[in-house]
C-alpha positions as CSV (number, residue, x, y, z in Angstrom):
1,X,83.0,298.1,388.3
2,X,84.4,296.4,385.0
3,X,88.2,296.0,384.5
4,X,88.9,297.3,381.4
5,X,91.5,294.8,379.5
6,X,94.6,296.2,379.1
7,X,96.7,293.1,379.0
8,X,99.9,293.0,376.8
9,X,98.9,295.6,374.6
10,X,98.1,299.0,374.2
11,X,95.4,300.9,375.7
12,X,94.1,302.3,372.3
13,X,94.0,299.0,370.6
14,X,91.7,297.2,373.4
15,X,89.5,300.1,373.7
16,X,89.0,300.2,370.4
17,X,88.5,296.5,369.6
18,X,87.4,294.8,373.0
19,X,85.9,297.2,375.5
20,X,83.6,299.2,373.6
21,X,81.6,295.7,373.5
22,X,83.2,293.2,376.0
23,X,83.5,293.9,379.4
24,X,85.3,291.7,381.8
25,X,85.7,291.6,385.6
26,X,88.2,288.9,387.1
27,X,90.6,288.1,389.8
28,X,92.6,286.4,387.0
29,X,92.9,286.3,383.3
30,X,95.2,285.9,380.4
31,X,95.0,287.4,377.0
32,X,96.8,285.9,374.3
33,X,97.7,288.9,371.4
34,X,98.2,286.2,368.7
35,X,94.8,284.2,368.8
36,X,93.2,287.0,370.5
37,X,91.8,284.9,372.9
38,X,91.0,285.6,376.6
39,X,91.6,283.2,379.1
40,X,89.5,283.4,382.1
41,X,90.3,282.9,385.9
42,X,88.5,282.9,389.1
43,X,85.0,285.1,389.8
44,X,84.9,286.2,386.3
45,X,82.1,288.5,385.0
46,X,81.6,289.2,381.2
47,X,79.4,291.8,379.6
48,X,78.3,291.7,376.3
49,X,75.2,293.7,375.2
50,X,72.3,292.3,377.2
51,X,74.2,288.9,378.2
52,X,76.1,288.5,381.3
53,X,77.9,285.6,382.1
54,X,79.7,284.9,385.5
55,X,82.1,281.9,385.5
56,X,85.4,280.6,387.2
57,X,87.1,279.4,384.0
58,X,86.8,279.6,380.1
59,X,88.0,281.4,377.2
60,X,86.3,284.3,375.0
61,X,87.1,284.1,371.3
62,X,87.5,288.1,370.3
63,X,87.6,287.7,366.8
64,X,84.1,285.2,366.6
65,X,82.5,286.7,370.0
66,X,82.2,283.5,371.2
67,X,82.7,281.9,374.8
68,X,83.9,278.2,375.8
69,X,83.2,277.2,379.3
70,X,83.9,273.6,380.1
71,X,83.0,274.1,384.4
72,X,80.1,275.6,385.6
73,X,78.2,279.1,384.6
74,X,75.6,281.7,385.7
75,X,73.9,283.5,382.6
76,X,71.7,286.6,382.6
77,X,70.2,287.2,379.2
78,X,67.1,290.0,379.2
79,X,64.7,288.3,381.9
80,X,66.1,284.7,381.9
81,X,68.3,283.3,384.0
82,X,70.2,280.2,383.2
83,X,72.8,277.9,385.3
84,X,74.6,275.2,383.9
85,X,78.3,274.1,382.6
86,X,79.8,273.3,379.0
87,X,78.5,275.9,377.6
88,X,79.4,276.5,374.2
89,X,77.9,280.0,372.5
90,X,78.4,283.4,370.7
91,X,78.7,286.1,373.4
92,X,75.2,287.5,372.5
93,X,73.4,284.0,373.4
94,X,71.9,283.7,369.6
95,X,73.2,280.2,369.1
96,X,75.1,278.0,371.7
97,X,74.5,274.8,373.7
98,X,74.8,273.9,377.1
99,X,74.4,271.0,379.9
100,X,72.9,270.2,383.0
101,X,70.9,273.7,382.7
102,X,68.5,275.2,385.4
103,X,66.7,277.7,383.3
104,X,64.0,280.5,385.0
105,X,62.1,281.6,381.8
106,X,59.9,284.7,381.7
107,X,60.7,285.0,385.6
108,X,57.9,282.1,386.2
109,X,58.7,278.6,384.2
110,X,61.5,276.6,386.0
111,X,63.6,274.3,383.7
112,X,65.6,271.5,384.4
113,X,67.3,270.3,381.6
114,X,70.0,267.8,380.6
115,X,70.8,269.4,377.1
116,X,69.4,272.5,376.0
117,X,70.4,273.8,372.2
118,X,69.6,277.5,371.3
119,X,69.5,278.2,367.1
120,X,68.1,281.7,366.5
121,X,65.3,281.9,367.5
122,X,64.3,278.3,368.6
123,X,65.5,276.7,371.8
124,X,65.3,272.9,372.0
125,X,65.5,271.2,375.7
126,X,66.1,267.4,376.0
127,X,65.5,265.1,378.9
128,X,63.8,268.1,381.0
129,X,61.0,268.9,383.7
130,X,59.2,272.2,383.3
131,X,57.1,273.3,386.3
132,X,55.6,277.0,387.3
133,X,55.3,275.9,390.9
134,X,57.6,276.2,393.9
135,X,60.8,273.6,393.7
136,X,59.9,273.2,397.6
137,X,56.0,272.8,397.0
138,X,53.3,270.9,399.5
139,X,54.9,267.8,398.8
140,X,58.9,269.0,399.3
141,X,59.2,269.2,395.5
142,X,57.3,270.9,392.7
143,X,53.4,270.1,393.0
144,X,53.1,269.3,389.7
145,X,55.6,269.3,386.6
146,X,56.0,267.8,382.8
147,X,58.7,265.3,382.8
148,X,59.6,265.5,378.9
149,X,62.2,263.7,376.4
150,X,62.5,266.6,373.9
151,X,60.6,270.2,373.9
152,X,60.9,272.5,371.0
153,X,60.3,276.3,371.7
154,X,59.7,279.0,369.3
155,X,60.7,282.3,370.8
156,X,59.0,284.7,368.6
157,X,55.6,283.1,368.6
158,X,56.0,282.2,372.5
159,X,55.2,278.7,371.5
160,X,56.2,275.4,373.1
161,X,56.2,271.7,371.5
162,X,56.7,268.5,373.9
163,X,57.5,265.0,372.8
164,X,57.1,262.3,375.1
165,X,55.5,263.9,377.9
166,X,54.2,262.6,381.4
167,X,52.4,264.6,383.8
168,X,53.6,264.5,387.5
169,X,51.8,265.0,390.8
170,X,54.9,265.4,393.2
171,X,57.0,262.7,392.1
172,X,54.2,260.4,390.6
173,X,53.7,260.3,386.8
174,X,49.6,260.7,386.5
175,X,49.3,260.0,382.8
176,X,51.4,259.9,379.8
177,X,51.3,262.3,376.3
178,X,53.0,261.4,373.1
179,X,52.9,265.3,371.9
180,X,51.8,268.3,374.4
181,X,52.0,271.6,372.8
182,X,51.0,275.1,374.2
183,X,51.6,278.7,374.4
184,X,53.7,280.9,376.9
185,X,52.6,283.8,378.7
186,X,53.8,286.5,376.2
187,X,51.9,285.4,373.3
188,X,48.8,286.7,371.4
189,X,45.4,285.2,372.2
190,X,45.8,281.9,370.5
191,X,44.2,278.1,371.1
192,X,45.8,275.8,373.1
193,X,46.2,274.3,376.5
194,X,46.7,276.7,379.7
195,X,48.5,276.2,382.7
196,X,46.7,272.8,384.2
197,X,46.5,273.3,388.3
198,X,45.8,270.6,391.2
199,X,44.9,270.6,394.5
200,X,43.9,268.1,397.3
201,X,40.4,268.1,398.0
202,X,39.5,265.5,400.8
203,X,39.9,261.7,401.9
204,X,36.9,260.8,399.6
205,X,38.2,262.2,396.1
206,X,41.8,262.5,397.1
207,X,42.8,265.4,394.5
208,X,42.1,266.6,391.1
209,X,44.2,268.0,388.0
210,X,42.0,271.0,386.0
211,X,43.6,271.3,382.2
212,X,42.0,274.4,380.7
213,X,41.5,274.9,377.0
214,X,41.1,278.4,375.0
215,X,39.6,278.9,371.9
216,X,39.4,282.3,370.9
217,X,36.5,283.2,368.2
218,X,37.2,286.7,367.5
219,X,38.8,289.7,369.4
220,X,35.3,290.0,371.6
221,X,34.7,286.5,371.8
222,X,36.4,283.1,373.5
223,X,35.5,279.7,374.8
224,X,37.4,277.9,377.8
225,X,37.1,274.6,378.1
226,X,38.2,273.2,381.7
227,X,38.2,269.5,382.2
228,X,39.1,268.5,385.9
229,X,40.3,264.9,386.6
230,X,40.0,263.6,389.9
231,X,42.1,260.5,391.5
232,X,42.6,258.4,394.4
233,X,42.6,254.5,393.6
234,X,41.5,255.4,389.9
235,X,41.3,258.6,387.5
236,X,38.1,257.8,385.8
237,X,35.7,257.4,388.7
238,X,35.0,260.9,389.0
239,X,35.1,263.7,386.2
240,X,34.0,267.2,386.1
241,X,34.1,269.6,382.8
242,X,33.1,273.7,382.7
243,X,32.3,275.3,379.3
244,X,32.6,278.8,379.5
245,X,31.3,281.5,376.5
246,X,32.3,284.6,377.3
247,X,31.5,287.9,375.1
248,X,32.8,291.6,375.9
249,X,30.0,294.2,374.9
250,X,30.4,297.8,375.6
251,X,28.5,297.6,379.3
252,X,30.8,294.8,380.4
253,X,31.0,290.8,379.7
254,X,28.2,288.2,379.1
255,X,29.1,285.2,380.6
256,X,27.5,281.5,380.0
257,X,28.5,278.4,381.7
258,X,28.1,274.7,381.5
259,X,29.3,272.3,383.9
260,X,28.7,268.2,384.0
261,X,30.0,265.7,386.0
262,X,30.0,261.9,385.4
263,X,30.5,259.6,388.8
264,X,30.8,255.8,388.9
265,X,32.5,255.5,392.0
266,X,29.6,253.4,393.4
267,X,29.8,249.8,392.2
268,X,27.3,248.9,389.3
269,X,25.9,252.5,389.3
270,X,26.9,255.5,387.0
271,X,25.4,259.1,388.0
272,X,25.8,262.2,385.5
273,X,24.5,265.9,386.0
274,X,24.4,268.6,384.1
275,X,24.0,272.8,385.3
276,X,23.7,276.1,383.0
């Protein structure tokens, strides 16, 4: 499947210094023996350890194990898939940058970013959209998403920090968050926000968005708080909240739930209610 590089130099030298690590399959490539650089042609596929890259142009520096692509590229790294252009990185993608990136992260989270930079165990996204929803959802776009000016992601902790973010339902901005952080699906039990959910309800209430917050007390006990904001003409006319206390015992779980609502849809009247 792979075309082993045997261009301009002998088989033994290439097998020792290149083919044991870097594999290239391409319709057309050129190897510069003096600089030890491979110039890639159409339909080039590069494999290096856990990384696979497909492109129609670019160059590989064999000495530094780096790649420079001005045009479009597709990159597979572990379970992550990335598409974009202007990739400048090492072949292991431990460090590098790219522009106009579409990123499928941990098989679920979709990220569209104007600029991506990876430094060791951290990734920085600039001018991005984040969503776990289908890209052609109910509104012919993600049902909900985050529009974020800057995001810092720690790979080891599976921890996201968003700076200057808007929560959007369809393509409408709902509210602004100057700072917002959460853990990903691979993180250990940590306190923080869980994935928000949204739904259309009825003509009176319009729709709602729920933003759960999770707080582990111990290895057997946790609390989850789920505020739900309903939106039609105003975000503050109807509000629900649920607090769940869960404790694991040998025979199963103990679950205590407290619910309350706040309703001021009727002019000059405020209704409140609680259930346990």
